[in-house]
Structures are given as C-alpha cells and as structure tokens.
SERO-4910 file (N, C-alpha, C, O; in steps of 0.05 Angstrom, whole numbers):
BEGIN
 pado doro    nc1    nc2    nc3   cac1   cac2   cac3    cc1    cc2    cc3    oc1    oc2    oc3
  Met    A     17    -23      0      0      0      0     18     25      0     36     28     17
  Thr    A     13     43    -19     29     67    -20     13     90     -7    -12     92    -10
  Ala    A     27    108      7     15    130     20     28    156     10     52    158      8
  Arg    A     11    176      5     20    202     -4     11    223     16    -13    224     21
  Ile    A     29    238     27     22    259     46      9    282     31     20    293     13
  Val    A    -16    290     40    -30    312     27    -33    336     46    -37    358     36
  Leu    A    -31    332     72    -31    354     91     -9    349    112     -8    327    124
  Gln    A      8    369    116     28    367    136     19    384    160     -1    397    159
  Pro    A     35    384    182     26    399    207     18    428    202     -3    436    211
  Ala    A     34    443    187     28    471    181      2    474    165    -14    492    170
  Asp    A     -3    455    147    -28    455    131    -52    451    149    -73    464    146
  Ile    A    -50    432    167    -72    426    186    -78    450    204   -101    457    208
  Thr    A    -57    462    214    -60    486    231    -74    509    216    -92    521    226
  Arg    A    -65    513    191    -77    534    175   -106    529    169   -123    547    171
  Ala    A   -112    504    163   -140    496    157   -158    500    181   -180    511    179
  Leu    A   -149    492    205   -165    495    229   -168    524    237   -189    532    247
  Thr    A   -147    540    232   -149    569    238   -169    582    219   -186    598    228
  Arg    A   -169    575    194   -188    586    175   -216    578    182   -235    594    182
  Ile    A   -220    552    189   -246    542    197   -256    557    221   -280    565    222
  Ser    A   -239    562    241   -247    576    265   -256    605    259   -276    614    269
  His    A   -242    619    241   -250    646    233   -277    645    218   -294    662    223
  Glu    A   -280    625    201   -306    622    187   -329    616    206   -351    627    202
  Ile    A   -324    600    226   -345    595    246   -353    621    260   -377    626    263
  Leu    A   -334    636    269   -340    661    283   -355    681    264   -373    694    273
  Glu    A   -346    682    240   -358    700    220   -387    692    215   -405    709    215
  Ser    A   -392    666    211   -419    657    204   -438    660    228   -462    663    225
  Asn    A   -427    658    252   -443    660    277   -445    689    287   -459    695    306
  Arg    A   -430    707    274   -428    735    282   -418    737    311   -429    751    328
  Gly    A   -396    722    316   -384    722    342   -385    695    355   -394    675    343
  Gly    A   -375    694    380   -373    668    393   -394    662    414   -393    642    428
  Ser    A   -415    679    416   -435    674    436   -454    651    427   -459    648    404
  Asp    A   -464    637    447   -482    614    442   -471    594    422   -486    583    406
  Leu    A   -445    589    424   -432    570    406   -424    545    421   -411    547    442
  Val    A   -431    522    411   -422    496    423   -408    480    401   -420    475    380
  Ile    A   -384    472    406   -368    456    388   -368    427    398   -359    421    420
  Leu    A   -379    408    382   -381    380    390   -365    363    370   -371    362    346
  Gly    A   -345    349    380   -328    331    364   -340    304    363   -351    294    383
  Ile    A   -338    291    340   -347    263    337   -322    245    340   -303    248    326
  Pro    A   -323    227    360   -300    210    365   -291    194    340   -309    186    324
  Thr    A   -266    190    337   -245    195    356   -231    221    349   -228    239    366
  Arg    A   -222    224    324   -206    248    317   -222    273    315   -210    295    317
  Gly    A   -247    271    312   -264    295    311   -264    309    338   -266    334    339
  Val    A   -261    294    360   -260    306    387   -234    322    389   -234    345    399
  Thr    A   -212    311    380   -186    325    381   -188    351    364   -178    372    373
  Leu    A   -199    349    340   -201    372    323   -219    393    336   -214    417    333
  Ala    A   -241    384    348   -259    403    362   -245    418    384   -249    442    387
  Lys    A   -228    404    399   -213    418    420   -194    438    409   -190    460    420
  Arg    A   -181    431    387   -163    450    374   -178    475    364   -169    497    368
  Ile    A   -201    470    351   -217    493    341   -226    510    365   -225    535    363
  Ala    A   -235    498    386   -244    513    410   -221    530    421   -225    553    429
  Ala    A   -197    519    421   -174    535    431   -168    558    413   -161    580    422
  Ile    A   -170    554    387   -166    576    368   -187    597    371   -182    621    371
  Leu    A   -213    589    374   -235    607    378   -230    624    403   -234    649    403
  Glu    A   -221    611    424   -216    625    450   -193    646    446   -194    667    458
  Ser    A   -173    639    430   -151    658    426   -159    682    409   -148    703    412
  Ile    A   -178    678    391   -188    700    374   -208    717    390   -206    742    389
  Glu    A   -227    704    403   -248    718    417   -253    704    443   -268    684    444
  Pro    A   -241    713    465   -244    700    491   -274    696    498   -290    714    495
  Gly    A   -279    672    509   -307    665    517   -323    654    494   -347    651    496
  Ser    A   -310    647    472   -324    637    448   -330    607    451   -312    590    448
  Gly    A   -354    602    457   -364    574    455   -351    555    476   -332    561    489
  Thr    A   -364    533    477   -355    511    494   -351    486    477   -361    485    454
  Val    A   -336    467    487   -329    444    471   -338    418    486   -338    417    510
  Gly    A   -346    398    470   -354    373    481   -351    351    460   -338    355    440
  Ser    A   -363    328    465   -362    306    446   -389    293    443   -405    294    461
  Leu    A   -394    281    420   -419    268    414   -414    241    402   -405    239    379
  Asp    A   -419    220    417   -414    193    407   -439    185    390   -462    189    398
  Val    A   -434    174    367   -455    166    348   -457    136    343   -472    127    327
  Thr    A   -441    121    358   -438     92    353   -465     78    351   -471     63    332
  Met    A   -482     82    371   -508     68    372   -529     79    353   -551     68    352
  Tyr    A   -523    101    340   -542    113    321   -536    106    292   -550    114    274
  Arg    A   -514     92    288   -505     85    260   -524     65    248   -535     47    262
  Asp    A   -528     67    222   -545     48    208   -529     26    195   -540      9    180
  Asp    A   -503     26    199   -485      6    187   -469    -10    208   -447    -19    202
  Leu    A   -481    -13    232   -466    -28    253   -459    -56    245   -438    -66    253
  Ala    A   -477    -69    230   -472    -97    223   -447   -100    205   -433   -121    207
  Gly    A   -442    -81    189   -419    -83    170   -394    -70    180   -373    -71    166
  Gln    A   -394    -58    204   -371    -45    215   -358    -62    236   -371    -78    249
  Pro    A   -332    -58    240   -319    -72    262   -330    -62    289   -337    -39    291
  Thr    A   -331    -80    308   -342    -72    334   -325    -50    346   -300    -52    347
  Arg    A   -338    -30    357   -325     -8    369   -340      0    394   -365      3    394
  Ala    A   -326      2    416   -338     10    441   -347     39    440   -333     56    430
  Pro    A   -372     45    449   -381     73    449   -362     90    467   -351     81    487
  Ser    A   -359    115    458   -344    135    474   -364    152    489   -388    153    482
  Pro    A   -355    165    510   -375    181    525   -383    206    510   -366    219    496
  Thr    A   -408    213    512   -418    238    501   -415    259    523   -424    254    546
  Gln    A   -403    281    517   -400    302    537   -411    328    526   -397    342    511
  Val    A   -435    334    534   -448    359    526   -441    380    547   -444    375    571
  Pro    A   -432    404    538   -425    425    558   -448    431    577   -472    426    570
  Arg    A   -441    440    600   -460    444    622   -485    460    614   -507    454    623
  Gly    A   -482    481    597   -504    497    588   -523    483    569   -543    495    561
  Gly    A   -516    459    560   -532    444    541   -530    456    513   -513    473    507
  Ile    A   -548    447    495   -548    456    467   -573    470    459   -574    480    437
  Asp    A   -593    471    476   -618    484    469   -614    513    462   -602    529    477
  Gly    A   -623    521    438   -621    548    428   -593    557    420   -589    580    414
  Lys    A   -574    539    420   -546    545    414   -540    539    385   -554    523    372
  Met    A   -518    551    375   -508    544    349   -488    521    354   -468    524    367
  Val    A   -494    497    344   -477    474    348   -461    469    322   -472    468    300
  Val    A   -435    466    326   -417    459    304   -407    431    309   -392    426    328
  Leu    A   -415    412    292   -405    385    294   -378    384    279   -375    396    258
  Val    A   -359    370    291   -332    369    279   -324    340    275   -326    323    293
  Asp    A   -315    333    251   -305    307    245   -280    309    228   -275    330    216
  Asp    A   -265    288    226   -240    289    211   -245    286    181   -235    303    165
  Val    A   -260    266    172   -265    262    144   -295    259    138   -309    244    152
  Leu    A   -304    273    118   -332    269    109   -331    252     84   -317    259     64
  Tyr    A   -345    230     85   -345    211     63   -373    206     53   -383    221     37
  Ser    A   -386    185     63   -413    178     54   -435    196     66   -456    200     54
  Gly    A   -430    208     89   -449    224    103   -464    209    125   -480    221    140
  Arg    A   -459    183    127   -474    167    146   -467    173    175   -484    173    193
  Thr    A   -442    180    181   -434    187    208   -448    213    216   -457    215    239
  Ile    A   -450    232    198   -463    257    204   -493    253    208   -505    266    225
  Arg    A   -506    236    192   -534    229    196   -538    218    224   -557    225    238
  Ala    A   -520    200    232   -522    188    259   -518    210    280   -531    210    301
  Ala    A   -500    229    275   -495    251    294   -520    268    297   -526    277    319
  Leu    A   -533    274    276   -558    290    277   -579    275    294   -593    288    310
  Asp    A   -581    249    290   -600    233    307   -592    234    336   -609    238    354
  Ala    A   -566    231    342   -556    231    369   -561    259    382   -568    261    405
  Leu    A   -556    280    366   -559    307    376   -588    312    386   -592    326    406
  Gly    A   -607    301    372   -635    305    379   -642    294    407   -661    303    419
  Asp    A   -626    275    416   -631    264    443   -620    282    465   -624    277    489
  His    A   -605    302    458   -592    320    478   -604    348    478   -595    364    494
  Gly    A   -623    354    460   -635    380    461   -641    390    433   -640    375    413
  Arg    A   -649    416    432   -657    427    406   -640    452    401   -646    474    410
  Pro    A   -619    449    385   -602    472    379   -616    492    360   -635    485    346
  Arg    A   -607    517    361   -618    538    343   -611    530    314   -627    533    296
  Ala    A   -586    520    310   -577    512    283   -554    493    287   -541    493    308
  Val    A   -549    476    267   -527    457    267   -510    462    242   -521    463    220
  Arg    A   -484    464    246   -465    467    224   -445    443    225   -443    430    246
  Leu    A   -432    439    203   -412    417    202   -385    427    193   -383    441    173
  Ala    A   -365    420    209   -337    427    202   -321    401    199   -322    384    217
  Val    A   -307    398    177   -291    374    173   -263    383    163   -260    403    149
  Leu    A   -243    367    171   -216    373    161   -214    365    132   -202    380    116
  Val    A   -226    343    124   -224    333     96   -251    325     86   -266    310    100
  Asp    A   -258    334     62   -282    325     48   -273    310     24   -260    321      6
  Arg    A   -278    284     23   -268    268      1   -289    260    -19   -283    246    -38
  Gly    A   -314    271    -16   -334    265    -36   -348    238    -31   -345    227     -9
  His    A   -361    227    -50   -374    200    -49   -398    200    -31   -403    179    -17
  Arg    A   -414    221    -29   -436    223    -11   -458    203    -19   -464    199    -42
  Gln    A   -470    190      1   -493    172     -3   -518    186      8   -540    176      3
  Leu    A   -515    207     23   -537    222     34   -534    252     28   -511    261     22
  Pro    A   -555    267     28   -553    295     20   -542    312     44   -557    328     56
  Ile    A   -517    309     49   -503    323     71   -478    336     59   -464    325     43
  Arg    A   -474    361     68   -450    375     59   -438    390     84   -453    398    102
  Ala    A   -413    395     83   -399    409    105   -401    439    100   -400    448     78
  Asp    A   -405    454    122   -405    483    121   -377    494    121   -372    516    110
  Phe    A   -359    480    135   -331    489    138   -313    466    131   -315    445    144
  Val    A   -296    469    111   -279    447    101   -250    456    101   -243    478     90
  Gly    A   -233    440    113   -204    446    113   -193    441     85   -178    458     75
  Lys    A   -199    419     73   -188    412     47   -207    393     32   -217    373     44
  Asn    A   -214    399      7   -229    380    -10   -208    362    -23   -190    372    -37
  Leu    A   -211    336    -20   -193    317    -32   -209    296    -47   -216    275    -36
  Pro    A   -215    301    -73   -230    281    -88   -213    256    -90   -189    256    -96
  Thr    A   -226    233    -84   -212    208    -83   -228    187    -98   -252    191   -104
  Ser    A   -216    164   -103   -231    142   -114   -241    126    -90   -231    129    -67
  Ser    A   -260    109    -94   -271     93    -73   -251     73    -62   -253     64    -39
  Glu    A   -231     66    -78   -211     47    -69   -189     60    -51   -175     46    -37
  Glu    A   -187     86    -52   -167    100    -36   -178    104     -8   -202    104     -3
  Arg    A   -160    109     11   -167    113     38   -153    139     48   -129    143     43
  Ile    A   -168    156     62   -156    180     74   -150    172    103   -167    162    117
  Arg    A   -126    178    110   -118    172    138   -109    198    151    -90    211    143
  Val    A   -123    205    173   -117    229    188   -102    220    213   -112    203    228
  Arg    A    -79    231    217    -64    226    242    -60    252    256    -53    273    244
  Leu    A    -64    252    283    -61    276    299    -42    270    322    -42    248    333
  Val    A    -26    290    329     -6    287    351    -19    274    376     -7    256    388
  Glu    A    -42    283    384    -54    275    409    -61    245    409    -60    232    430
  Thr    A    -67    233    386    -74    205    385    -54    187    371    -52    163    376
  Asp    A    -38    199    353    -20    183    336      9    192    337     26    179    325
  Gly    A     15    214    351     42    223    353     52    240    330     75    248    331
  Ile    A     35    244    310     44    260    287     19    273    275     -3    262    275
  Asp    A     23    297    264      1    311    249      6    307    219     26    316    208
  Glu    A    -12    292    206    -11    290    177    -36    277    166    -51    263    181
  Val    A    -42    283    141    -64    270    127    -52    257    102    -37    269     87
  Thr    A    -58    231     99    -47    216     76    -70    204     59    -92    198     70
  Ile    A    -64    200     34    -82    183     17    -67    157     12    -45    157      2
  Glu    A    -80    135     19    -69    109     15    -83     95     -7   -108     95     -9
  Ser    A    -68     82    -25    -80     68    -47    -70     39    -49    -78     24    -66
***
C-alpha cells in the first residue's frame, strides 16, 4: 500500500485556523456557540478549534463530544467499536449554534447518525458541520459548512488522518 502525504502539520493548523475564523464569522461572534467533536479524531479537532476560537475571541463557545456509535445504520458491517462518552457542555445545546466536527466526510452516514444523536440531547438553534477533509462520495444529502481541504478520491483509496494527540504526528495521507 502506498501513502502520499497531502496535509502536513502547518497545513492542518492553517485549515483549522481558517475554519475557526469562518465559524466566528458565520455566527457573528462566539456567543451561544457549542463545538461538538465526533470520536475519535473529531474530538481532538474540536478541542483545537475551541482553543483557536478562544484565542481569537475569549469566551467563544464551549467544547464537548458526541458519540454516534449506537445511532449508526451500518453497525452490522462495521468492526465492533466500544461507544465513547458523550460530553455535552453544562449549558446544554438548546437554542445554541452547534458545530459538529469530524475528521473526514465521506458517505455522510456518520453525520446522519450525529444528527440523530444530537436530537436526544436538546434542540439547537442551528447545526453546522466542520470537517478537516471532504473526500466526496456522498450517499446522503449532507455537505460540510466548513472544510479544511477538499480531496477528491476514488472509492478504493483511503484517507488517513493522524493527529499528535492520538497518533504522535500531524498528517493526512491518501493510501491506495
């Protein structure tokens, strides 16, 4: 299997910084903002985005995580994975702007599951989606509002996101 690096550490940082600015701009500031990462790497990216938001505009939003494992419609075909804890910030999500964060947007099924899971935790004012990589191949009518990098791929290729916090290195590769 050959791997080609498509995003290096500086590229990832730039993408997350741009996404953070776009989130603040679209929300007209950081008030009533909740950033929820989808495990595993989406949580790490959400924490990074929250830190950038805080550095730009102190008091901008809160961060948490949203596990979607039990809401997936493809559990039978996926390897078994233990659910991660869902951590909704203390103020909840009712009436807030919620930004879901994931590493790679592919078929859209994870995001559909996230929307179902979100409904069990409250009723946000609006929901937006931020992803580091959008690789296309949607099976559902879902699109990201904030994208770090569009990487058109073939179905046979695999996008691999590695982050320092979980993998010891920041990089995105395409494996074929």
